[in-house]
N, C-alpha and C positions, 0 to 999 in steps of 0.2 A: 585231350582228356588225360589227367595224371594217372599213373599207375597206382594201384591201391596201396602198395607198400611205400610209395613216395609221398603221398598226401599227408601233410602235417608233420613230416619228418624233417630232419636236418638236411636231407638231400636237396629239398627244394629251395633251401636258403644258402646252400654252399656256393661261395664265390667262384670256386674252381669249376664246378659243374655248370653254373648258370651264367658266368660272364667270360672267364678266361677260356673255357672250352670252346667258345664260339670262334676263337682264333686258331683252333686246332687244324683247320684245313689250310692248305698251302697258299691260298689266295687272299684270305682276309687281311692279314697284316700287310702284305704287299700292296693290296688295293688301297688301304688306308694311307700307307706311306706315299704312294704315287699321287693320290688325290691331294695329300698334304703338300707335296712338292709342286704340284701344278696349280694349286689354289682352287680353280674351277675347271672341271673337265667334262666333256661329253662322252657318251657311251662308246661310240666308235673310236674316239681318240684313246680312251682308256684301253680298249681292245687292241689298238696298235701298240700301245706302251707295254702291254703284257701279251705278246704275240702267241704264247703257247696255252692261253686259257680259251676255252670255247665260249661262245656267246651265251649259251645256256648256263654254264657254271658262273660266268661273270655276272649275269643277271641275277642268279640266285644269291651270290655273294653280296651284291649291292642291296638286294631286298633285306637280307639278314642284317647288314650293317645299318640300314635305315631303320629297321624295326627296333634295333638296340639303341638307336640314338647317336650313332657315331658319324653318320653322314646325313645330309639333307638332299632331297631331290626336287629340282624345280622344273616344271613342265611349262613350255611356252605353247600357246594356242596358235601355231603356225603349221603350214604344210610345206615341206614334210615336217613331221614332229621334231621338236627340238627339246632335249632333256639335258640338264646340267646337274652335276654332282659336286658338292663341296663338303668339307668337314664341318661338323658342329663344334661348339666349344669343347664338348666332351671328347670328340674325335681329335681335336687339336691337342688336348692334354695327354693323349696317348703317344703322340709323335716322339717326344724325348725318349720314351721307353723303347719304342721301335728302333730308334737310332742307336741306343745303347746295345740292344740285342743284335743289331746288324754289325756293329763294331766288334762285339764279342765273337760273332760267327766268323767274321773275316779273320780275326786274330787266331781263332782255334780251328778253323776248317781243316787245315792240314793234319792236325793231331786227330781230329775226329775221323777223317778218311783213313789215316794209318791204323787206328783202332779197328775200324770196320774191316780192313783187309786182314789184320791179325785174327780177328774173330772168325771171319769166313774161312781162313786157312786152317783153323784148329778144329 
């Protein structure tokens, strides 16, 4: 249910709040990137590729990405259950932007870390 002040306001149509903010957690962009690199990936494989994410958080991240249309989930009727994830066309369109952001982060990481140290020291 929408908050009273948000209903009918610009807030519900704001791209930053409704689309870009979904990538505010530290796992969403990385998950899209890894699925894009792998092509098709199963849940446990994805967990191995991102070893510091919990199963619960990974599962939640995948549900959010699926709900927003960035990934698709295919379930096979076998025992044990087999589930595969792949990027949708919209998810694929995000990869060049993630790659650019990754390159920027690699180029500027030292400067960012230096600024953090300066800030903490002051």
